[in-house]
C-alpha positions in Angstrom: 0.2 -0.3 0.4 3.0 2.5 0.5 4.7 2.2 -3.0 1.1 3.1 -4.1 0.6 6.0 -2.1 4.3 7.5 -3.0 3.5 6.5 -6.6 1.1 9.0 -6.4 3.2 11.5 -4.6 3.2 14.9 -6.0 4.8 18.0 -5.8 4.7 20.2 -2.7 6.2 23.6 -4.7 2.8 25.7 -3.6 0.0 25.7 -7.0 2.0 22.6 -8.4 0.4 19.6 -9.6 3.0 17.5 -10.9 4.5 14.6 -9.9 7.5 14.4 -7.7 10.5 12.5 -9.2 10.6 9.2 -8.2 12.9 7.7 -5.6 16.1 7.3 -6.8 17.0 3.3 -8.2 19.4 2.9 -5.2 17.2 3.9 -1.8 16.5 6.6 -0.4 13.3 8.3 0.1 10.9 10.2 -2.5 12.0 13.3 -3.5 9.2 16.4 -2.9 9.9 18.0 -5.9 8.5 17.5 -8.8 11.9 18.3 -12.2 10.7 22.1 -12.8 14.4 23.4 -11.3 12.5 26.0 -10.0 11.1 24.1 -7.2 13.1 23.4 -4.3 12.4 23.9 -0.6 14.2 27.8 -1.0 11.5 28.7 -3.7 9.1 27.2 -2.1 9.3 28.6 1.1 9.7 32.3 -0.6 6.6 31.2 -3.0 4.6 30.9 0.3 5.9 33.8 2.6 4.1 36.1 -0.6 1.2 34.3 -1.1 0.8 34.9 2.6 1.3 38.1 2.8 -0.5 38.8 -0.7 -4.2 36.8 1.9 -3.4 39.5 4.3 -3.2 42.6 1.9 -6.7 41.1 0.7 -7.7 41.0 4.4 -6.8 44.6 5.3 -7.2 46.1 2.5 -11.3 46.2 2.7 -13.6 46.0 -1.4 -13.6 49.4 -3.2 -15.8 47.9 -5.3 -19.5 47.9 -5.9 
């Protein structure tokens, strides 16, 4: 059952729906990111911070439309 769960593992970069890179054939844990070079721990952290700032800005700013 764990093999089936790993086969469906997705990239953990915010908004990415691509499958995570498969585990190395010689062993080790399966990577958490897809094969896109810009999807890594550092850029994912920056993207989460950016999304958090945007969401807090949208909450702080009242909707002026209407």
